[in-house]
C-alpha positions, 0 to 999 in steps of 0.5 A: 500500499502506498505511503500518503503525503500531505505537503502544504504551501504546494502551489509553487517552489519547494513544496511543489517540487517535493509533491512532484518528487514523492509522487515520482517515488510511488507516494499518494500525494496530497498537495494544498494551498490557498490557490488550486488553480497554481497546482495543476501540475501535481494532478497532471502528474498523479497527485490530488489537490486541496485547497487548504487556507491556514488561517481558516480552522474549518479549512484545515479541519476538511483537509485532514478528513477529506485524506483520512476519509480516503486514504485513511491514513497520512504517513508523511506530513509537510508543513511547509507553508509560510511567509516572510513578513518585513520590517521594524519590530516597532513599525509592523502593526500587531495585527500583521505581526499576529497574522504572521504567527497565524500561518507560520506557527498556529496553522502549522500546528493545528493542522499538525494536531489534526494528523497526529491521532491517525498516526498514533493509532498506526504507531508510525508517521513522519512530521517535516517542518520547514524551518529556515536558517532564520530560525538560528539566528536573527537580523533586523527588519526581519524580527517577526519572521525569525520570531516565527522560525524560533518558534518552529525550532522550539515547537518540533524539538518538543513535539519530537520528544512527545510523539516519540513513544508513538514511532512518530518522527519530527524533523526540522528542515532548515533551508538558506537562500532559495531561488524564490522571489521571498527576498523580493517580497521581504524587501518591499515589505521593509520599505512599506512599514519601515522605509519612511520612519525613523528607522529608514536609512537601515531599513532601506539598506536591508531592502537593498541587501535582499533584493540585490541577493534575489534579483541580481545573484544567480548562485541561490540555491534551486528549490529542489535542493530543500525538496531533495531533503524532504524526500530523504527524510520522508524515506529514512528509517532513522532521519536526522533531527535537522537537514541544513541545506541551501546558499549560505545555510550552513555557513550562517549557523556555523558563525552564530554558533562560533562567535559571540552575541557581540561579534555576531551583531557587528558581523551583521552590521558590517556584512549588510552595510548598516550604519550606527547612527540614525 
């Protein structure tokens, strides 16, 4: 009997590539996202698509119920959906910050809660949470995004210990810089919220930094680099707790471990060409 996988954020990038690779491996795949029309390729390759809004509890319940009613199980859950909110902590409205946490953290956990009972009953399963290298260190004007990824890291570590007696594995994937429009959107958000405030000097420099790397830099890793790690973790009998992959992920995480907070702060300011003056 084929293993059943549910992948969120499947309309593009890492999620879409993961679905296609799991289909090739013989999984019964369900790709889920808000925009059904962007997932036609998954259907064409033999997968299934479902609409999923992680800010809507009913949508989450219906998504899981549909799969369990048809397949009777979910063997692999890939929590990939999420977005990055840029802007100074003082400048971003709390309502917008709450929405960032609603999608990246609470939606992820709500979906996991709905899947766990079936995994416990079958005493097996894998939950693969897509965090980020941004879950291991912080940079200016991305604090709300970093905060959600730090949460994903901590919640995943706790969950791994809680579900271990039931044969369920919890894996964290930490991507670096990937070939998507993430950095361009992030830069625009930083300018939107902080580009004309008291923080405008450094906010615009940080926006420049992200836009330069995502528009001009051709050395970013393709989404397939992360999708391959997800498939690897899905297939492994004893997967690693963490998989680090993608441009700059390993060196950034290493230097955060190596340097004191003071030195890492200085390195960050220098690397992003930030000013110490207002």
